[in-house]
C-alpha positions in Angstrom: 53.3 -71.0 167.6 55.8 -72.1 165.0 55.3 -75.5 163.5 57.9 -77.6 161.9 56.7 -76.7 158.4 56.9 -73.0 159.1 60.4 -73.3 160.6 61.5 -75.2 157.4 60.1 -72.4 155.2 61.8 -69.8 157.3 65.1 -71.6 157.0 64.7 -72.0 153.2 64.1 -68.3 152.9 66.9 -67.6 155.2 69.3 -69.6 153.0 68.1 -67.8 150.0 68.9 -64.4 151.6 65.3 -63.2 151.8 64.8 -60.3 154.2 61.3 -61.4 155.0 62.7 -64.8 156.3 65.3 -62.9 158.3 62.6 -60.8 159.9 60.6 -64.0 160.7 63.7 -65.7 162.2 64.4 -62.7 164.4 60.8 -62.7 165.6 61.0 -66.4 166.5 64.2 -65.9 168.4 63.2 -62.7 170.1 59.8 -63.9 171.2 61.1 -67.4 172.1 58.5 -69.1 170.0 58.3 -72.8 169.5 61.3 -74.0 167.6 63.5 -71.1 168.7 66.1 -73.4 170.2 66.2 -75.5 167.1 66.7 -72.5 164.9 69.4 -71.1 167.1 71.2 -74.4 167.0 71.1 -74.5 163.2 72.5 -71.0 162.9 75.2 -71.3 165.6 77.9 -72.7 163.4 77.7 -69.7 161.1 78.5 -67.1 163.8 81.7 -65.0 163.9 81.8 -63.1 160.6 80.1 -59.9 161.6 81.8 -57.1 163.6 79.5 -56.1 166.5 79.7 -52.4 167.4 77.9 -51.0 170.4 76.9 -47.4 170.7 75.8 -46.2 174.1 75.5 -42.9 176.0 72.9 -40.7 177.6 69.6 -39.8 176.0 70.0 -37.0 173.5 73.6 -37.7 172.7 72.8 -38.3 169.0 73.3 -42.1 169.0 70.7 -42.7 166.3 72.1 -40.0 164.1 75.6 -41.5 164.4 74.3 -45.0 163.9 72.7 -43.8 160.7 75.8 -42.1 159.5 77.9 -45.2 160.2 75.4 -47.3 158.3 75.5 -45.0 155.3 79.3 -45.2 155.1 79.3 -49.0 155.4 76.6 -49.4 152.8 78.5 -47.1 150.5 81.5 -49.4 150.9 79.3 -52.4 149.8 78.9 -53.9 153.2 75.7 -55.4 154.7 74.6 -53.7 157.9 72.3 -54.9 160.6 71.0 -52.4 163.2 69.5 -53.3 166.5 68.0 -50.2 168.1 66.8 -50.8 171.6 63.9 -48.4 172.4 62.0 -47.7 175.6 59.0 -49.9 176.2 55.6 -48.6 175.3 53.5 -48.4 178.5 50.4 -49.5 176.5 51.6 -52.3 174.2 54.8 -53.4 175.8 56.5 -53.0 172.5 59.2 -50.6 171.3 58.3 -47.0 170.8 60.2 -47.1 167.4 61.7 -43.7 167.9 65.1 -44.9 166.6 63.5 -46.6 163.6 61.9 -43.2 162.6 65.2 -41.4 162.9 66.9 -43.9 160.7 64.6 -43.5 157.7 67.5 -42.4 155.5 68.8 -46.0 155.4 65.7 -48.0 156.3 64.8 -48.9 152.7 68.3 -49.8 151.5 68.4 -53.4 150.3 71.5 -54.2 152.3 70.3 -53.0 155.7 68.1 -54.6 158.2 66.8 -52.6 161.2 65.2 -54.2 164.2 63.7 -52.1 167.1 63.5 -54.0 170.4 61.8 -53.0 173.6 63.7 -53.2 176.9 60.6 -54.7 178.5 62.0 -53.9 182.0 65.5 -55.3 181.2 68.3 -53.4 182.9 71.7 -52.6 181.3 70.4 -50.6 178.4 69.6 -53.7 176.2 66.6 -55.8 175.6 66.7 -59.3 177.0 67.2 -61.1 173.6 69.5 -58.5 172.0 72.5 -60.9 171.9 70.4 -63.6 170.3 69.0 -61.3 167.6 72.6 -60.2 166.8 73.4 -63.9 166.3 70.7 -64.2 163.7 71.9 -61.1 161.9 75.5 -62.5 162.0 74.3 -65.9 160.6 72.4 -64.1 157.8 75.7 -62.7 156.6 75.8 -59.1 157.9 79.2 -57.5 157.8 78.5 -55.0 160.5 76.0 -55.1 163.4 75.4 -51.8 165.0 73.7 -52.0 168.4 72.3 -48.8 169.8 71.3 -48.9 173.5 68.3 -47.2 175.0 70.3 -44.6 176.8 69.5 -45.2 180.5 72.8 -43.8 181.9 75.2 -45.6 184.2 73.6 -49.1 184.0 74.4 -49.6 180.3 77.2 -52.0 180.9 75.7 -55.0 179.1 76.8 -53.6 175.8 80.4 -54.5 176.7 79.5 -58.2 176.9 77.8 -58.1 173.5 80.0 -55.9 171.3 83.4 -56.4 169.9 83.8 -52.6 170.2 81.9 -50.4 172.6 81.6 -46.7 171.7 80.4 -44.2 174.3 78.8 -41.1 172.9 78.6 -37.9 174.9 77.7 -34.3 174.2 78.7 -31.0 175.9 75.2 -30.8 177.4 75.6 -34.2 179.1 76.0 -32.4 182.4 78.9 -31.8 184.7 81.8 -33.4 182.9 83.5 -34.6 186.1 80.3 -36.3 187.3 79.9 -37.9 183.9 83.4 -39.3 184.1 82.6 -41.0 187.3 79.8 -43.0 185.6 80.5 -46.7 185.4 79.6 -46.7 181.7 82.8 -44.7 181.1 84.9 -47.8 182.0 83.6 -49.9 179.1 84.4 -47.6 176.3 86.8 -48.7 173.5 86.2 -45.4 171.8 84.8 -42.1 173.1 82.9 -39.7 170.9 82.1 -36.1 171.8 79.2 -35.5 169.5 77.7 -32.1 168.6 81.3 -30.9 168.9 80.4 -27.6 167.3 78.7 -26.5 170.6 80.3 -24.7 173.5 82.0 -27.0 176.0 83.0 -29.7 173.6 86.7 -29.1 173.9 86.5 -29.0 177.7 84.6 -32.3 177.7 87.2 -33.9 175.4 90.0 -32.6 177.6 88.4 -34.0 180.7 88.0 -37.4 179.2 91.6 -37.5 178.0 92.8 -36.4 181.4 90.8 -39.3 183.0 92.3 -41.7 180.5 95.8 -40.5 181.1 95.4 -40.8 184.9 93.8 -44.2 184.6 96.8 -45.3 182.5 99.3 -44.2 185.1 100.1 -40.9 183.4 100.8 -37.6 185.1 103.6 -35.2 185.8 106.8 -36.5 187.4 109.7 -34.3 188.7 112.6 -33.6 186.5 116.1 -33.6 188.2 117.0 -30.2 186.7 113.8 -28.4 185.8 111.2 -29.8 188.1 107.9 -30.9 186.6 107.4 -30.6 182.8 103.6 -30.2 182.9 103.3 -29.7 179.2 105.3 -32.8 178.2 103.9 -35.1 180.8 100.3 -33.9 181.1 97.9 -36.9 181.3 95.8 -35.5 178.4 98.8 -35.4 176.1 99.9 -38.9 177.2 96.4 -40.3 176.6 96.2 -38.7 173.1 99.6 -40.0 172.1 98.8 -43.5 173.5 95.6 -43.6 171.5 97.5 -42.9 168.3 99.9 -45.8 168.7 99.4 -49.2 167.2 100.8 -51.6 169.7 99.7 -54.4 172.1 97.8 -52.0 174.3 94.7 -49.9 173.6 93.9 -46.4 174.9 90.5 -45.3 173.8 90.7 -42.3 171.4 88.4 -39.3 172.1 86.9 -38.2 168.8 84.9 -35.2 167.8 81.8 -35.5 165.6 79.0 -33.3 164.4 76.0 -35.5 163.6 74.2 -32.8 161.7 77.0 -32.4 159.1 78.7 -35.8 159.3 82.0 -34.2 160.4 84.3 -36.7 162.2 82.5 -39.8 161.0 85.3 -41.0 158.7 87.7 -40.6 161.7 85.3 -42.6 163.8 85.2 -45.4 161.3 89.0 -45.4 161.1 89.2 -45.7 164.9 86.7 -48.6 164.9 88.8 -50.4 162.2 92.0 -49.7 164.2 90.4 -51.2 167.4 89.2 -54.3 165.5 92.8 -54.8 164.1 94.1 -54.4 167.6 91.6 -57.1 168.9 92.7 -59.5 166.2 96.5 -58.7 166.6 96.5 -59.3 170.3 94.1 -62.2 170.5 91.6 -60.1 172.5 88.9 -60.7 169.9 89.1 -64.4 170.5 89.0 -63.9 174.3 86.0 -61.5 174.1 84.0 -63.8 171.9 84.9 -66.9 174.0 83.7 -64.9 177.1 80.5 -64.1 175.2 79.9 -67.8 174.6 80.6 -68.5 178.3 78.1 -65.8 179.3 75.5 -67.4 176.9 75.9 -70.8 178.5 75.5 -69.3 181.9 72.4 -67.3 180.9 70.8 -70.4 179.4 71.4 -72.4 182.5 70.0 -69.7 184.8 67.0 -69.2 182.6 66.1 -72.9 182.5 66.6 -73.4 186.2 64.3 -70.4 186.9 61.7 -71.6 184.4 61.7 -75.1 185.8 61.7 -73.9 189.3 58.8 -71.5 189.3 56.6 -73.5 186.9 56.5 -76.3 189.5 53.3 -75.9 191.5 54.6 -78.0 194.4 57.7 -75.8 194.7 55.7 -72.6 194.6 53.4 -74.0 197.3 56.4 -75.0 199.4 57.7 -71.4 199.2 54.3 -70.1 200.2 54.3 -72.3 203.2 57.6 -70.7 204.4 56.2 -67.2 204.4 54.6 -67.3 207.9 58.0 -68.3 209.3 59.7 -65.6 207.3 57.2 -63.0 208.6 57.8 -64.1 212.2 61.6 -63.8 211.7 62.2 -67.5 212.4 63.9 -68.0 209.1 65.4 -65.7 206.5 65.1 -65.6 202.7 68.7 -67.0 202.6 67.8 -70.1 204.6 64.7 -70.8 202.5 66.8 -70.5 199.4 69.5 -72.8 200.8 66.8 -75.3 201.6 65.8 -75.3 198.0 69.4 -75.7 196.8 70.0 -78.5 199.3 67.1 -80.5 197.9 68.6 -80.4 194.4 66.0 -78.0 193.0 68.6 -75.6 191.4 70.3 -78.7 189.9 67.2 -79.3 187.8 66.2 -82.6 189.6 62.5 -81.8 189.8 60.2 -84.7 190.5 56.9 -82.8 190.8 57.0 -83.3 194.6 57.4 -80.6 197.1 61.0 -80.4 198.4 
């Protein structure tokens, strides 16, 4: 529980820039303790300063290493960095296993960094349920960069695109069959691709495969020449994708970068690409559109959460649903007709009276 006095003390410490108060505020929001909505409302007008960078990809791609390297560079530049590392859920405690926190020990004690490990707790999409809200707290605290590392669950990690300004997909030569990897839905959300552990065999092939995919997706490919047939070298999708990624115009083709996490090679180029993408977002108005969509999603999520909470906490409604089960078992009604009955009675609109519908 969080009393009014406690919330006021947290806010006072928050205003003073105290890391302990930030940690407490994050806990209040993440656990949805008493007063979390009040706290979120107070912090909301301060949002919009931080750049939110998502890092996703399969397990073992080196996401934590690259997150740490990015944080080191940003800290060296005098920026404040918040890191949200989404870990698998412990089967015993329900909390995060903290593997990412251990791997980030090189920056963990820096005064301008704050790391929060969050457990998925069964949430799909590679993120914990309250990741977006925790990012809001870090933004309101004055972080310049917020790095969000997903848990690495594969093709379902699409929620990061809704949360981040820039989504970075990290792959390694050992990710498996390159063509199969390119079919994954997660490839569609990348603003930047990173082939990590690029000093290993197969890295160039993976990079080429990704660039061919990007070239084909952008409509590239060989076309016949009137005199010389098809100039495969000049019009190859890979080359077109690479050239498009290097241009600064009103379209964006994701660059495919090479990094070696063990040595830090390629990290400056990755930071430059992230800066270029953010400049593109600002120049084209895409940043405003993405952040507005984020707010729209937030309103939708709050509405859905409140409807579900009010619905299933109503004992009469739960009993009414139980009463429909025999008819469902006999095939006389379907789950759809039962749901429609609830909607028709105004339950989903929040007009609960405590009576069975």
